C-alpha positions as CSV (number, residue, x, y, z in Angstrom):
1,M,28.9,-32.5,-4.1
2,F,27.8,-28.9,-2.2
3,L,24.2,-27.9,-2.2
4,H,23.1,-24.3,-0.6
5,Y,19.7,-23.7,-0.5
6,M,17.8,-20.8,0.8
7,V,13.8,-19.9,1.1
8,T,13.6,-16.2,0.2
9,M,9.9,-15.6,0.1
10,G,6.6,-17.2,1.0
11,G,5.0,-18.5,4.1
12,S,7.0,-19.2,7.3
13,M,9.9,-19.6,5.5
14,D,10.5,-23.4,5.6
15,I,10.7,-26.2,3.1
16,D,11.4,-29.6,3.4
17,C,14.7,-30.9,1.2
18,T,16.0,-34.5,0.9
19,I,18.6,-35.5,-1.5
20,M,18.5,-39.0,-3.4
21,A,21.1,-41.1,-4.6
22,P,20.9,-42.4,-8.2
23,D,19.9,-46.0,-6.5
24,K,16.8,-44.0,-4.9
25,T,18.4,-44.0,-1.2
26,V,18.4,-41.2,0.7
27,V,21.7,-39.3,1.2
28,W,20.2,-36.7,3.3
29,N,17.1,-35.1,4.7
30,A,16.0,-32.2,6.9
31,E,12.5,-31.1,7.4
32,R,11.5,-27.1,7.8
33,D,14.6,-25.4,7.0
34,T,14.6,-22.1,6.4
35,E,18.5,-22.3,5.0
36,N,20.7,-24.7,5.1
37,R,24.1,-26.0,3.2
38,V,25.0,-29.9,3.0
39,L,28.3,-31.0,1.5
40,F,28.8,-34.7,0.7
41,K,30.7,-37.1,-1.4
42,S,29.2,-39.0,-3.7
43,R,29.7,-42.6,-3.6
44,I,27.4,-43.5,-6.7
45,P,28.5,-42.3,-10.2
46,G,25.4,-41.1,-11.6
47,S,22.7,-38.4,-11.3
48,Y,21.5,-37.2,-7.9
49,A,17.9,-35.8,-7.3
50,F,17.7,-32.7,-4.9
51,C,14.1,-32.6,-4.2
52,F,12.4,-29.5,-2.1
53,S,8.7,-30.2,-0.9
54,N,6.3,-27.9,0.8
55,R,4.2,-30.5,1.7
56,M,3.4,-29.0,5.3
57,S,1.8,-25.4,3.5
58,T,0.2,-26.6,0.2
59,L,-1.7,-23.2,0.7
60,T,1.7,-20.9,0.5
61,S,3.7,-20.9,-2.4
62,K,7.3,-20.2,-1.5
63,V,10.3,-19.1,-3.6
64,V,13.4,-21.5,-2.7
65,S,17.0,-20.5,-4.0
66,F,19.6,-23.1,-4.8
67,S,23.0,-23.9,-5.9
68,V,24.5,-26.8,-6.6
69,M,28.5,-27.3,-6.9
70,V,29.8,-30.4,-8.1
71,G,33.7,-31.1,-7.5
72,N,35.5,-31.9,-10.4
73,G,36.9,-34.8,-9.3
74,N,39.6,-37.0,-12.0
75,A,39.5,-33.5,-14.2
76,A,42.5,-32.3,-13.0
77,D,44.0,-35.8,-14.1
78,V,42.4,-35.9,-17.4
79,M,43.5,-32.2,-18.5
80,R,47.8,-32.6,-16.8
81,P,50.0,-31.5,-18.6
82,K,53.2,-32.3,-19.2
83,G,56.3,-31.4,-17.1
84,A,57.1,-30.4,-13.1
85,E,56.6,-26.6,-13.9
86,S,53.6,-27.0,-16.0
87,D,52.3,-29.5,-12.9
88,S,52.7,-27.3,-9.8
89,L,51.1,-23.9,-12.5
90,H,48.2,-26.6,-13.2
91,R,47.5,-27.2,-9.7
92,S,47.7,-23.5,-8.6
93,I,45.3,-22.5,-11.7
94,M,42.8,-25.7,-10.4
95,R,43.1,-23.8,-6.8
96,L,42.2,-20.2,-8.2
97,Q,39.3,-21.6,-10.1
98,Q,37.9,-23.4,-7.1
99,G,38.1,-19.9,-5.3
100,L,36.7,-18.1,-7.7
101,R,33.9,-20.5,-7.5
102,E,33.6,-20.0,-3.9
103,I,33.6,-16.5,-4.0
104,E,30.9,-16.5,-6.5
105,E,28.9,-18.7,-4.6
106,L,29.3,-16.5,-1.3
107,Q,28.5,-13.4,-3.1
108,Q,25.1,-14.9,-4.6
109,V,24.0,-16.0,-1.0
110,L,24.9,-12.6,0.1
111,R,23.2,-10.9,-2.6
112,T,20.2,-12.9,-1.2
113,R,20.2,-12.0,2.2
114,E,20.5,-8.5,1.8
115,R,17.3,-8.7,-0.5
116,D,15.6,-10.4,2.2
117,H,17.3,-8.0,4.9
118,R,16.1,-5.0,2.8
119,A,12.6,-6.2,2.5
120,T,12.6,-6.3,5.9
121,T,13.9,-2.8,6.8
122,E,11.6,-1.3,3.8
123,V,8.6,-3.3,5.7
124,A,9.8,-1.8,9.2
125,N,10.3,1.6,7.9
126,T,6.5,1.9,6.6
127,R,5.1,0.6,9.3
128,V,7.0,3.3,11.5
129,V,5.9,6.3,8.9
130,V,2.3,5.1,9.2
131,F,2.3,5.0,12.9
132,C,3.9,8.2,13.2
133,I,1.5,9.6,10.5
134,L,-1.5,8.6,12.8
135,E,0.1,9.5,16.2
136,S,0.7,13.3,14.7
137,V,-2.9,13.6,13.4
138,F,-4.4,12.4,16.9
139,I,-1.7,15.1,18.5
140,I,-3.4,17.4,16.2
141,G,-6.9,16.6,16.2
142,M,-6.8,16.2,20.4
143,G,-4.7,19.9,19.9
144,V,-7.9,21.6,18.0
145,G,-10.5,19.8,20.3
146,S,-9.0,21.2,23.4
147,I,-8.9,24.6,21.9
148,L,-12.7,24.5,20.6
149,Y,-13.7,23.2,24.2
150,L,-11.9,25.9,26.0
151,R,-13.3,28.4,23.3
152,Q,-16.8,27.1,24.2
153,M,-16.5,27.2,27.7
154,F,-15.8,31.2,27.8
155,V,-18.3,31.9,25.1
156,T,-21.0,30.3,26.7
157,K,-22.9,32.8,29.4
158,R,-24.2,31.0,32.7
159,M,-25.8,32.3,35.3
160,V,-24.6,30.9,38.5
């Protein structure tokens, strides 16, 4: 079995994750992870539980993207056709199918990362634009203030 999870939004981007076997024993546990990949072999047949907990920051909601891939195990034996040529062809097809699943999973992970990184750069870009506008207004204000001050100096008549 393969589990990949990633916190995409919320709080400090960390979450607790626990994998439990059908007999309620803990197979794997991680605390305060942003992203992780877990590969393990199921020892007991049955339904495994994947538990995500936000105990440490209950005030902040989080968005978690995850995917679980389960190997076929003995599916190749069940669907095995007769004959040597078909056996090698069948193995090739199974390898291609597994490779395509892995590529699809990787593309999903890369899309999620790209979306997160794009959001981060958009926030940074907005901050830079706002700072540049404020800086420009300040510089123009200082120029106008300097001009008015110099005019005032030359308009006022004083006796020296």
